[in-house]
C-alpha positions as CSV (number, residue, x, y, z in Angstrom):
1,M,-99.7,72.1,-54.0
2,E,-100.2,70.0,-57.1
3,N,-103.0,71.0,-59.5
4,E,-104.6,67.6,-59.1
5,K,-104.8,68.0,-55.2
6,R,-106.1,71.6,-55.7
7,A,-108.9,70.5,-58.1
8,E,-109.9,67.8,-55.8
9,L,-110.2,70.3,-52.9
10,V,-112.1,72.7,-55.0
11,S,-114.5,70.1,-56.3
12,F,-116.2,69.7,-52.9
13,L,-117.5,73.3,-53.2
14,K,-119.7,72.1,-56.2
15,A,-121.6,69.8,-53.8
16,V,-122.7,72.4,-51.4
17,P,-124.4,75.9,-51.9
18,S,-122.3,78.8,-52.9
19,V,-119.9,80.3,-50.4
20,E,-118.1,83.6,-50.0
21,F,-114.9,82.2,-48.5
22,C,-113.4,78.8,-47.9
23,C,-110.2,78.0,-45.9
24,V,-108.9,74.4,-46.0
25,Y,-106.5,73.3,-43.4
26,G,-105.2,70.3,-41.5
27,S,-102.4,67.9,-41.3
28,T,-103.8,65.7,-44.1
29,L,-102.8,68.3,-46.7
30,H,-99.1,68.4,-45.6
31,P,-96.8,66.7,-48.2
32,N,-95.2,64.5,-45.6
33,N,-98.5,63.3,-44.1
34,K,-98.8,59.6,-44.0
35,D,-102.2,59.3,-42.3
36,K,-104.6,59.1,-45.2
37,S,-107.5,58.4,-43.1
38,A,-107.5,61.8,-41.3
39,M,-110.2,64.4,-42.1
40,V,-109.6,67.3,-44.3
41,D,-111.0,70.5,-42.6
42,Y,-112.9,73.2,-44.4
43,I,-114.2,76.5,-43.0
44,L,-116.9,77.9,-45.3
45,G,-117.9,81.6,-44.9
46,V,-121.5,82.4,-46.1
47,S,-123.5,85.6,-46.4
48,D,-126.6,84.1,-44.7
49,P,-126.2,80.9,-42.6
50,L,-129.9,80.3,-42.2
51,Q,-130.5,80.4,-45.9
52,W,-127.3,78.4,-46.6
53,H,-128.2,75.5,-44.2
54,S,-131.8,75.4,-45.6
55,Q,-130.3,74.8,-49.2
56,N,-127.7,72.4,-47.9
57,L,-130.3,70.3,-46.0
58,K,-132.1,69.8,-49.4
59,M,-128.8,69.0,-51.1
60,N,-126.9,67.0,-48.4
61,A,-129.3,66.0,-45.6
62,D,-127.0,63.1,-44.7
63,H,-124.3,65.6,-43.6
64,Y,-126.3,66.6,-40.6
65,A,-127.3,64.7,-37.3
66,S,-130.7,62.9,-37.8
67,W,-132.3,64.7,-35.0
68,L,-131.5,68.1,-36.5
69,R,-133.0,67.0,-39.8
70,L,-136.3,65.8,-38.1
71,L,-136.9,68.5,-35.5
72,G,-135.4,71.9,-36.0
73,R,-133.9,71.9,-39.4
74,A,-132.0,75.2,-40.5
75,K,-133.3,77.5,-37.8
76,L,-132.2,75.1,-34.9
77,I,-128.9,74.5,-36.6
78,T,-128.1,78.3,-36.6
79,Q,-129.4,78.8,-33.0
80,I,-127.2,76.2,-31.7
81,A,-124.2,77.7,-33.4
82,D,-125.0,81.2,-32.4
83,E,-126.6,81.0,-28.9
84,I,-124.6,78.0,-27.5
85,G,-121.4,77.9,-29.8
86,V,-119.3,80.6,-31.2
87,G,-121.2,81.0,-34.5
88,V,-119.8,78.0,-36.3
89,H,-121.7,74.8,-37.1
90,F,-119.5,71.8,-38.0
91,N,-120.5,68.8,-40.0
92,P,-117.8,66.0,-39.4
93,F,-117.3,62.6,-41.0
94,V,-118.6,63.6,-44.4
95,T,-117.4,61.3,-47.2
96,W,-116.5,62.9,-50.5
97,N,-114.5,61.2,-53.3
98,D,-113.4,58.5,-50.8
99,K,-112.1,61.1,-48.4
100,M,-113.3,62.0,-45.0
101,L,-114.1,65.8,-44.5
102,K,-115.3,68.1,-41.7
103,Y,-116.6,71.4,-42.6
104,G,-117.6,74.4,-40.5
105,V,-120.1,77.0,-41.6
106,V,-119.9,80.7,-40.4
107,G,-121.5,83.9,-41.4
108,M,-119.2,86.3,-43.0
109,H,-120.1,89.0,-40.5
110,D,-119.1,86.8,-37.6
111,L,-115.9,85.8,-39.3
112,V,-114.9,89.4,-39.9
113,Q,-115.9,90.5,-36.5
114,D,-113.8,87.8,-34.9
115,M,-110.8,88.7,-37.0
116,L,-111.1,92.3,-36.0
117,N,-112.1,92.2,-32.4
118,W,-111.1,88.7,-31.0
119,E,-114.4,88.7,-29.0
120,R,-114.5,84.8,-29.4
121,F,-110.9,84.4,-30.7
122,Y,-111.9,81.2,-32.5
123,L,-111.6,81.5,-36.2
124,S,-109.3,84.4,-36.0
125,G,-106.8,82.2,-34.2
126,R,-106.9,79.7,-37.1
127,L,-106.4,82.5,-39.6
128,Q,-103.2,83.6,-37.8
129,K,-101.6,80.4,-39.1
130,P,-100.2,80.5,-42.7
131,V,-102.7,81.7,-45.3
132,C,-100.3,83.7,-47.4
133,L,-99.5,82.8,-50.9
134,P,-95.8,82.7,-52.0
135,D,-96.4,82.8,-55.7
136,F,-99.5,85.1,-55.7
137,P,-98.1,88.4,-54.0
138,F,-100.5,90.3,-51.8
139,F,-100.3,93.5,-54.0
140,L,-101.7,91.6,-56.9
141,Y,-104.5,90.2,-55.0
142,K,-105.4,93.8,-53.8
143,F,-105.1,95.1,-57.4
144,L,-107.4,92.3,-58.7
145,S,-110.0,93.1,-56.0
146,F,-109.9,96.8,-56.9
147,L,-110.1,96.1,-60.6
148,L,-113.1,93.8,-60.2
149,N,-114.8,96.1,-57.8
150,F,-114.3,99.0,-60.2
151,C,-115.8,97.0,-63.1
152,G,-118.7,95.7,-61.0
153,L,-117.9,92.1,-61.7
154,I,-118.5,88.9,-59.9
155,Y,-115.5,86.7,-60.0
156,Q,-114.5,83.4,-58.5
157,Y,-110.9,82.2,-58.1
158,Y,-108.8,80.2,-55.6
159,L,-105.4,80.9,-54.2
160,P,-103.1,77.9,-53.9
161,I,-101.0,77.8,-50.8
162,S,-98.0,75.4,-50.6
163,G,-97.8,72.9,-47.7
164,S,-100.8,72.4,-45.5
165,L,-103.2,75.1,-46.5
166,V,-105.3,76.3,-49.4
167,L,-107.3,79.5,-49.4
168,L,-110.4,79.6,-51.6
169,V,-112.2,82.9,-52.2
170,Q,-115.4,83.5,-54.1
171,V,-115.5,87.2,-54.4
172,H,-119.1,88.7,-54.9
173,I,-117.9,92.3,-55.5
174,L,-121.1,94.4,-55.4
175,V,-121.2,97.8,-53.6
176,D,-119.5,97.0,-50.4
177,N,-117.3,93.9,-50.8
178,L,-115.4,92.5,-47.8
179,D,-111.7,92.3,-48.4
180,I,-110.7,89.2,-46.3
181,A,-107.1,89.4,-47.0
182,N,-106.9,93.0,-46.0
183,T,-109.1,92.4,-43.0
184,N,-106.8,89.5,-41.8
185,S,-103.8,91.8,-41.9
186,V,-105.3,93.6,-38.9
187,N,-105.5,90.2,-37.2
188,L,-101.9,89.2,-38.1
189,R,-100.6,92.6,-36.8
190,A,-102.4,92.0,-33.5
191,A,-101.1,88.5,-33.1
192,L,-97.6,89.6,-33.7
193,S,-98.1,92.4,-30.9
194,A,-99.6,89.9,-28.5
195,A,-96.7,87.5,-29.1
196,L,-93.9,90.2,-28.7
197,L,-95.5,91.1,-25.3
198,L,-95.1,87.6,-24.1
199,L,-91.5,87.1,-25.4
200,P,-88.2,88.1,-23.6
201,S,-85.9,90.8,-25.1
202,K,-84.0,88.2,-27.3
203,F,-85.6,85.2,-29.1
204,T,-85.5,83.4,-32.4
205,Q,-88.0,83.5,-35.3
206,E,-89.1,80.0,-34.4
207,D,-89.7,81.2,-30.9
208,L,-91.8,84.1,-32.3
209,F,-93.9,82.0,-34.7
210,A,-94.4,79.3,-32.0
211,K,-95.8,82.1,-29.5
212,I,-98.1,83.4,-32.4
213,C,-99.3,79.8,-33.0
214,S,-99.9,79.1,-29.3
215,L,-102.1,82.2,-28.7
216,S,-105.3,80.4,-29.8
217,Y,-104.5,77.4,-27.8
218,M,-104.0,79.1,-24.5
219,G,-107.0,77.9,-22.3
220,D,-108.3,75.6,-24.9
221,L,-109.8,72.8,-22.9
222,R,-108.9,70.2,-25.8
223,M,-105.3,70.8,-25.0
224,L,-105.6,69.2,-21.7
225,F,-106.6,65.7,-23.0
226,A,-107.5,65.7,-26.6
227,E,-104.7,67.4,-28.5
228,D,-101.2,66.7,-29.6
229,K,-99.0,68.2,-27.0
230,K,-96.4,68.9,-29.8
231,K,-99.0,70.5,-32.0
232,V,-97.6,74.0,-32.0
233,K,-94.0,72.8,-32.5
234,R,-95.1,70.6,-35.5
235,I,-97.2,73.4,-37.1
236,V,-94.3,75.9,-36.9
237,Q,-91.6,73.6,-38.1
238,G,-93.7,72.1,-40.9
239,Q,-94.6,75.6,-42.1
240,F,-91.8,77.8,-41.1
241,D,-91.4,79.4,-44.5
242,L,-95.1,80.4,-44.8
243,F,-95.0,81.9,-41.3
244,H,-92.0,83.9,-42.3
245,S,-93.7,85.1,-45.6
246,M,-97.0,86.2,-43.9
247,Y,-95.4,88.0,-40.9
248,K,-92.4,89.5,-42.8
249,P,-94.2,92.8,-43.7
250,F,-95.1,93.4,-40.0
251,L,-91.7,92.6,-38.8
252,Q,-90.2,95.0,-41.2
253,E,-92.8,97.6,-40.1
254,Y,-91.9,97.2,-36.3
255,E,-88.2,97.1,-37.3
256,A,-88.5,100.4,-39.1
257,K,-90.1,101.8,-35.9
258,D,-87.0,100.6,-33.9
259,F,-89.3,98.3,-31.7
260,L,-87.1,95.3,-32.7
261,R,-84.0,94.2,-34.6
262,V,-83.7,91.3,-36.8
263,S,-80.2,89.9,-37.2
264,A,-78.9,86.9,-39.3
265,S,-77.6,83.9,-37.5
266,G,-75.7,80.8,-38.5
267,T,-78.9,78.9,-39.1
268,D,-81.7,79.4,-41.6
269,Q,-83.7,81.6,-39.1
270,A,-82.8,84.9,-37.7
271,N,-82.4,86.2,-34.2
272,I,-84.6,89.0,-33.0
273,S,-84.0,91.5,-30.1
274,Q,-86.9,93.8,-29.1
275,D,-87.2,97.0,-27.0
276,C,-89.0,96.1,-23.8
277,G,-89.4,99.7,-22.7
278,L,-92.7,101.1,-21.5
279,P,-93.4,103.2,-24.6
280,V,-93.1,100.3,-27.0
281,T,-95.2,98.2,-24.5
282,C,-98.0,100.8,-24.6
283,F,-97.9,100.8,-28.5
284,L,-98.1,96.9,-28.6
285,V,-101.1,97.0,-26.1
286,S,-102.7,99.7,-28.4
287,S,-102.4,97.4,-31.3
288,L,-104.5,94.7,-29.7
289,P,-108.1,94.2,-30.8
290,P,-110.8,96.4,-29.0
291,A,-112.4,93.5,-27.1
292,I,-109.1,92.5,-25.6
293,R,-108.0,96.0,-24.8
294,S,-111.5,96.7,-23.1
295,Q,-111.0,93.7,-20.7
296,M,-107.4,94.7,-20.0
297,G,-108.5,98.3,-19.4
298,M,-111.0,97.0,-16.7
299,K,-108.2,95.1,-14.9
300,L,-105.4,97.6,-15.3
301,G,-107.4,100.8,-14.8
302,E,-107.7,103.7,-17.3
303,K,-107.1,107.4,-17.2
304,K,-108.3,110.2,-19.5
305,R,-106.0,112.3,-21.5
306,I,-106.4,114.8,-24.3
307,N,-104.9,113.8,-27.7
308,E,-103.4,116.2,-30.3
309,Y,-106.9,116.8,-31.8
310,G,-108.2,118.0,-28.5
311,R,-110.3,114.9,-27.8
312,A,-110.6,113.1,-24.5
313,I,-109.3,109.4,-24.9
314,N,-109.0,106.6,-22.3
315,E,-105.4,105.3,-21.7
316,F,-104.3,102.2,-19.9
317,I,-102.5,102.5,-16.6
318,I,-99.5,100.3,-17.3
319,G,-97.0,100.0,-14.5
320,S,-94.7,97.6,-16.3
321,R,-94.4,95.3,-19.4
322,E,-94.7,92.2,-17.2
323,E,-98.0,93.5,-15.7
324,A,-99.4,94.2,-19.2
325,A,-98.3,90.8,-20.5
326,K,-99.8,88.9,-17.6
327,C,-103.0,90.8,-17.9
328,M,-103.3,90.1,-21.7
329,Q,-102.5,86.5,-21.2
330,K,-105.2,86.1,-18.7
331,V,-107.7,87.8,-20.8
332,L,-106.7,85.6,-23.8
333,R,-106.8,82.5,-21.7
334,R,-110.3,83.1,-20.4
335,T,-111.6,84.0,-23.9
336,V,-110.2,80.9,-25.4
337,M,-111.4,78.7,-22.6
338,V,-115.0,80.1,-22.8
339,S,-115.1,79.7,-26.5
340,S,-113.7,76.2,-26.6
341,A,-116.1,75.2,-23.9
342,R,-119.1,76.7,-25.8
343,Q,-118.0,75.1,-29.0
344,A,-117.6,71.8,-27.5
345,V,-121.2,71.8,-26.2
346,S,-122.4,73.2,-29.5
347,G,-120.6,70.4,-31.3
348,L,-122.0,67.7,-29.1
349,L,-125.6,68.9,-29.7
350,A,-125.1,69.5,-33.4
351,V,-123.4,66.3,-34.5
352,G,-125.1,63.9,-32.0
353,G,-123.7,61.6,-29.4
354,I,-122.3,58.9,-31.7
355,N,-120.3,61.2,-34.0
356,A,-119.2,63.3,-31.1
357,T,-117.9,60.2,-29.4
358,R,-116.2,59.2,-32.5
359,Y,-114.6,62.5,-33.1
360,L,-113.3,62.8,-29.5
361,A,-111.9,59.3,-29.6
362,N,-109.9,60.2,-32.7
363,K,-108.6,63.3,-31.1
364,M,-107.7,61.5,-27.9
365,Q,-105.9,58.8,-29.9
366,K,-103.7,61.5,-31.6
367,A,-103.1,63.0,-28.2
368,W,-102.2,59.6,-26.7
369,K,-99.5,59.0,-29.4
370,S,-97.8,62.3,-28.7
371,W,-97.8,61.6,-25.0
372,T,-96.0,58.2,-25.4
């Protein structure tokens, strides 16, 4: 991404209170995008949403619905996000430097918990799409985090990402700093495991990335009428190299365990074959986040066994790979459906009827173009 574009994206952060984490995404950032009127989407991670909204209302009151400014202010904003929605408050149709923006604000604790547990499977699903940096290796990021933590410094930097995503991180390294990149690796490994459970014994890399991308859309009510039906395909084909970069370490890990085999093909992408046996299936299920495993355990049944340390642990009763895959799919579908419904109601209340209608109309217009 060009320095000018990057600087423009970063400049918006100067107009709002300080954030811990910022992810910018959306089709408007793609080099081939021709729709200059579409909104650029931001996700802002903050340490204290109540305090952040209180400050932002003083700085940018016009970003919020009028009834929120008059009646409840920051406390009501966070209550709607937490008790009705999934912990995220969105401000859409914000004008900045002649561009239209939408930004969502979430507490860092909620963001990390969703990445690790998938209880809501909302922001964690978005972070399963490309967030890696081809020209800023992960080990350098880890080293930088360690060095700054060791020195007790506070450092702000941004990680440019080619194509349609930019990751912006403001690292406040005090005593116990949250390592977002490392935390998200747990999320990515779980996404790979879930996708493998849903795929046949042989498939292509594009099939794999499409399945990973589709996980967070299973059960999403918007996909019924307000989303581009070719959305997953366009995301994967437009960012194939980024998907490959971010999931390559986990594919190599599973290949080393003989769970799968990657072989070159005549095209740019490789063919993959996987072991569909029960032992590998059990491993993949064990790699899923705790909230998903817990719900699967209630449906499949559990039994106790003694591990090598002499401790009693619960183990799923898995009769077949198909049974485990169908169970996981049902759990994910329900989780996404509930979260998308809650966020839709929260969004309607938070942005007001006019903006909600305007946003929905834009979404439906995009969907209609993909259907015709």
